[in-house]
N, C-alpha and C positions, 0 to 999 in steps of 0.2 A: 458584594454590593450589586452594582448594575453593570451593564455592558457600556464600555467607554467607546465612543465613536469620535474619531478625529476627522474633521472636515476642513477643507481649505477653500477659500473663495475662488470662484471661477474668474477667468480673465474678463469675460463679458457676462454681466448679470443676466440670469435667466429666471423668469417667474415660475414657481412650482405649479404643478397641476392640482386638480381637485383631490385626487387620491392621496397625494403627499400631505396636503393641508389637513384633510379629514383624518388621516392616520396619525398625524402629530397631535391633533386635538383628542383623539381617542386614547392615545398613550398617556397624555396629560390627565385626562379624566380618570383613567385607571390608577395613575399614581396618586391623585388627590383622594380617590376612594380608598386606596390602600393606606394612606396616612390616617384617614378617619377610622378605618377598620382596625388598624394597629392601635390607635388611641382608645377605641372602644374595648378592644381585647385587654389592653393594659388596665383600663379602669375597671373592667369586670373582674380581672384577677385581683386587683387591689381590694375591691369590695368583698370578694369571696374570702380573701385572707383575713380582712378586718372584721367580718361579720360571722365568723365560725361557719364558713361554707354554705351560705345561702339564707340566713335569716333575713327577714324583710326589714326589720328595724335596724337602721344604720344610724350612727351618730352623725350630727350635722357636719362636723369637720371632715369625716370620711366622704360624705356625699359631695362636699365642696371640692375636695381633692380630686375625686373622680370626674367631676364636671370640668375642672381645670385641665386634667389630662386630655380629655376629649377636645376641649376648646383650644388647646395648644396647637392643633393641627393646622388651623387656618393661618395664624401668624407665622408659623413655621413655613408653610407653603409660600406665602407672600414674600417673606424674607429671602427664601431660596430663589424665587423668581426675580426679585430685585437684584440680588447678587449676580445672577446670570445676566441680567440686563446691563449691569455695571461692567461685566466682563465681555459684553457683546456676544453672548452665546445663544440667546433665545431660551425657550423652555426646554425641559428634558425631552419632550416628544419631538420638538423641532430639531434638536441635536441628533436624535436617533435616525430621523428620516432625512437628515442633511439639508435642512432649510434654516434660514436665519433672517431675522428682521434687521434692516439697516435704515438709518435715518436718510431722508431724501437730501439731495444736494443743498448745502447751506443751512441745514438744521443741526443743532447741537446734540450732544449726548443725552440731554434731558428728554428728548423725544422718545428714547427707549424706555425711560422710566414712566413717562406718560402713557406709553403703550401698555405697560404692565398694569397701571392703575385703571385704565378704561377697558382692558381686555375682559372678555367673558370668563377667562380663567381666574380673574381676581374676585369673582363672585363669592367664594368662601370667605375671603377677607372682608368684603363689604357686609356680608351677613353677620360676621363676627363683630364688626364695628357697630352694627345696628343692634345686635342682641345684648352686647355687654352692658350698656347703660340700663336696658330694660331688666336684665337679670339682677343688676345691682340695686334695683328699686327706685331708679330715677324716674321722673315724670316722662311720659311717652313723647311729649313734644320735643324733648331734648334729643331724641333719636330720629326726629323727622328729617333733618338734612341727610343723615346716613341712610335712612330708608329710601329717600328720593334718589340718592346716588345709586343705591342697590337696584332700584327699579329701572333707572336709566341704563345701567350696565347690563341688566338682564334683557331689556328691550333691544339694545344694540347687539347683544350676543345672539338673540334669535334672528335679528335682521342680518347679521353677518353670516350665520349659518344658511339662511335662505339665499343670500347672494352667492355664497360658495357653491351651493347645490345647483342654482340656476345658471349663473355666469361665473365659472371657476377662475377666470383670469382677471376679474374685477377685484380691486382692492377692497378689503373688508372695512366696515365702518370704523372700528377702533384704529386701523392703520391710517385711514383718512384723517381722523381726529388728531392722531399723534404725528402725522406726516412721516410715516415710515412705509417701507415696502418689504415684502417677503421675497427673498431670492434663494435659489438653489446654490448649494456649495458642493464641492467635490468630496467624495468619501476618502 
Protein backbone atom coordinates (compact mmCIF):
# COMPACT_ATOMS: atom_id res chain seq x y z
CA UNK A 1 0.00 0.00 0.00
CA UNK A 2 1.57 3.26 1.10
CA UNK A 3 4.20 4.39 3.50
CA UNK A 4 2.91 4.59 7.06
CA UNK A 5 4.23 7.50 9.04
CA UNK A 6 3.83 7.59 12.79
CA UNK A 7 3.87 11.13 14.18
CA UNK A 8 3.53 12.26 17.79
CA UNK A 9 2.41 15.67 18.97
CA UNK A 10 5.14 18.10 19.99
CA UNK A 11 5.04 19.39 23.57
CA UNK A 12 4.78 22.96 22.30
CA UNK A 13 2.68 23.37 19.10
CA UNK A 14 4.73 24.73 16.19
CA UNK A 15 3.17 26.04 12.98
CA UNK A 16 4.43 24.35 9.82
CA UNK A 17 6.18 26.34 7.12
CA UNK A 18 5.11 26.95 3.55
CA UNK A 19 7.08 24.02 2.14
CA UNK A 20 5.38 21.47 4.43
CA UNK A 21 1.92 22.81 3.71
CA UNK A 22 2.48 22.88 -0.06
CA UNK A 23 4.06 19.40 0.05
CA UNK A 24 1.01 18.03 1.89
CA UNK A 25 -1.35 19.62 -0.63
CA UNK A 26 0.70 18.29 -3.56
CA UNK A 27 0.68 14.77 -2.12
CA UNK A 28 -3.09 14.93 -1.61
CA UNK A 29 -3.63 16.17 -5.17
CA UNK A 30 -1.51 13.30 -6.49
CA UNK A 31 -3.58 10.84 -4.42
CA UNK A 32 -6.89 12.29 -5.63
CA UNK A 33 -5.62 12.18 -9.22
CA UNK A 34 -4.49 8.59 -8.70
CA UNK A 35 -7.94 7.63 -7.46
CA UNK A 36 -9.53 9.15 -10.56
CA UNK A 37 -6.97 7.57 -12.89
CA UNK A 38 -7.55 4.22 -11.21
CA UNK A 39 -11.29 4.66 -11.70
CA UNK A 40 -10.80 5.64 -15.35
CA UNK A 41 -8.53 2.64 -15.97
CA UNK A 42 -11.03 0.29 -14.32
CA UNK A 43 -13.91 1.76 -16.34
CA UNK A 44 -11.86 1.50 -19.55
CA UNK A 45 -11.05 -2.15 -18.89
CA UNK A 46 -14.72 -2.79 -18.09
CA UNK A 47 -15.85 -1.23 -21.36
CA UNK A 48 -13.17 -3.01 -23.39
CA UNK A 49 -14.21 -6.36 -21.96
CA UNK A 50 -17.91 -5.69 -22.41
CA UNK A 51 -17.66 -4.29 -25.97
CA UNK A 52 -15.42 -6.85 -27.65
CA UNK A 53 -12.25 -4.77 -27.23
CA UNK A 54 -13.08 -1.40 -28.59
CA UNK A 55 -16.38 -1.21 -30.44
CA UNK A 56 -17.93 2.21 -30.08
CA UNK A 57 -21.48 1.02 -29.46
CA UNK A 58 -21.89 0.13 -25.81
CA UNK A 59 -25.05 -0.88 -24.08
CA UNK A 60 -26.51 1.71 -21.77
CA UNK A 61 -26.02 -0.41 -18.66
CA UNK A 62 -22.29 -0.80 -19.40
CA UNK A 63 -21.88 2.94 -19.86
CA UNK A 64 -23.73 3.62 -16.59
CA UNK A 65 -21.49 1.14 -14.75
CA UNK A 66 -18.37 2.78 -16.22
CA UNK A 67 -19.54 6.25 -15.16
CA UNK A 68 -20.36 4.91 -11.68
CA UNK A 69 -16.87 3.44 -11.35
CA UNK A 70 -15.26 6.78 -12.21
CA UNK A 71 -17.76 8.70 -10.10
CA UNK A 72 -17.04 6.57 -7.04
CA UNK A 73 -13.63 8.21 -6.57
CA UNK A 74 -15.07 11.46 -5.15
CA UNK A 75 -17.23 9.95 -2.39
CA UNK A 76 -14.43 7.50 -1.59
CA UNK A 77 -11.98 10.39 -1.13
CA UNK A 78 -14.39 12.41 1.03
CA UNK A 79 -15.26 9.36 3.16
CA UNK A 80 -11.58 8.60 3.66
CA UNK A 81 -10.85 12.20 4.60
CA UNK A 82 -13.80 12.35 7.03
CA UNK A 83 -12.63 9.11 8.64
CA UNK A 84 -9.18 10.62 9.10
CA UNK A 85 -10.80 13.73 10.62
CA UNK A 86 -12.66 11.48 13.05
CA UNK A 87 -9.35 9.86 14.00
CA UNK A 88 -7.73 13.33 14.20
CA UNK A 89 -5.04 12.37 11.69
CA UNK A 90 -5.40 14.94 8.91
CA UNK A 91 -5.18 14.14 5.22
CA UNK A 92 -2.76 11.51 3.90
CA UNK A 93 -0.43 14.26 2.66
CA UNK A 94 -0.48 15.93 6.06
CA UNK A 95 0.38 12.63 7.77
CA UNK A 96 3.33 12.05 5.43
CA UNK A 97 4.87 15.48 6.11
CA UNK A 98 3.97 15.25 9.82
CA UNK A 99 1.49 18.10 10.19
CA UNK A 100 -1.96 17.83 11.70
CA UNK A 101 -5.00 20.06 12.04
CA UNK A 102 -6.18 20.58 15.60
CA UNK A 103 -9.28 22.40 16.86
CA UNK A 104 -8.61 25.70 18.60
CA UNK A 105 -9.05 25.80 22.36
CA UNK A 106 -12.70 25.34 23.32
CA UNK A 107 -13.80 24.07 19.89
CA UNK A 108 -15.30 20.61 19.63
CA UNK A 109 -14.40 17.70 17.35
CA UNK A 110 -16.96 18.92 14.77
CA UNK A 111 -14.47 21.62 13.76
CA UNK A 112 -12.31 18.95 12.09
CA UNK A 113 -15.32 17.76 10.07
CA UNK A 114 -16.16 21.32 9.08
CA UNK A 115 -12.54 21.77 8.00
CA UNK A 116 -12.89 18.78 5.66
CA UNK A 117 -16.15 20.12 4.20
CA UNK A 118 -14.83 23.61 3.48
CA UNK A 119 -11.29 22.56 2.53
CA UNK A 120 -10.24 22.90 -1.12
CA UNK A 121 -9.44 19.17 -1.05
CA UNK A 122 -13.19 18.54 -0.72
CA UNK A 123 -13.71 20.04 -4.18
CA UNK A 124 -14.09 16.62 -5.89
CA UNK A 125 -16.90 15.82 -3.47
CA UNK A 126 -18.65 19.13 -4.11
CA UNK A 127 -18.33 18.63 -7.87
CA UNK A 128 -19.77 15.13 -7.47
CA UNK A 129 -22.70 16.47 -5.41
CA UNK A 130 -23.31 19.12 -8.08
CA UNK A 131 -23.04 16.78 -11.07
CA UNK A 132 -25.10 13.88 -9.73
CA UNK A 133 -28.53 15.57 -9.92
CA UNK A 134 -27.67 17.00 -13.34
CA UNK A 135 -26.63 13.60 -14.69
CA UNK A 136 -29.79 12.08 -13.23
CA UNK A 137 -31.86 14.48 -15.37
CA UNK A 138 -33.10 16.69 -12.54
CA UNK A 139 -33.75 20.38 -13.19
CA UNK A 140 -30.63 22.50 -12.97
CA UNK A 141 -32.06 24.72 -10.23
CA UNK A 142 -31.94 21.75 -7.83
CA UNK A 143 -28.16 21.67 -8.18
CA UNK A 144 -27.84 25.42 -7.57
CA UNK A 145 -27.06 25.19 -3.80
CA UNK A 146 -24.37 22.57 -4.45
CA UNK A 147 -23.01 24.64 -7.35
CA UNK A 148 -22.77 27.72 -5.13
CA UNK A 149 -21.05 25.68 -2.40
CA UNK A 150 -18.60 24.38 -4.98
CA UNK A 151 -17.89 27.93 -6.14
CA UNK A 152 -17.29 29.09 -2.55
CA UNK A 153 -14.94 26.17 -1.82
CA UNK A 154 -13.04 26.81 -5.07
CA UNK A 155 -12.74 30.53 -4.31
CA UNK A 156 -11.55 29.97 -0.75
CA UNK A 157 -9.11 27.33 -2.03
CA UNK A 158 -7.56 29.81 -4.43
CA UNK A 159 -7.48 32.41 -1.65
CA UNK A 160 -5.85 29.95 0.76
CA UNK A 161 -3.20 29.07 -1.81
CA UNK A 162 -2.45 32.75 -2.35
CA UNK A 163 -2.23 33.33 1.40
CA UNK A 164 0.11 30.35 1.81
CA UNK A 165 2.40 31.62 -0.96
CA UNK A 166 2.51 35.22 0.26
CA UNK A 167 2.29 34.81 4.04
CA UNK A 168 3.12 31.20 4.99
CA UNK A 169 2.46 31.53 8.73
CA UNK A 170 -1.04 32.97 8.30
CA UNK A 171 -3.91 30.54 8.81
CA UNK A 172 -5.72 29.51 5.64
CA UNK A 173 -9.33 30.55 5.05
CA UNK A 174 -10.80 27.09 5.65
CA UNK A 175 -8.84 26.87 8.93
CA UNK A 176 -10.30 30.20 9.98
CA UNK A 177 -13.83 29.11 9.06
CA UNK A 178 -13.51 25.84 10.96
CA UNK A 179 -11.51 27.41 13.84
CA UNK A 180 -8.66 24.95 13.45
CA UNK A 181 -4.89 25.33 13.28
CA UNK A 182 -2.21 23.30 11.50
CA UNK A 183 0.62 22.19 13.77
CA UNK A 184 3.77 20.16 13.23
CA UNK A 185 4.10 16.77 14.87
CA UNK A 186 7.24 14.75 15.55
CA UNK A 187 8.07 11.90 13.16
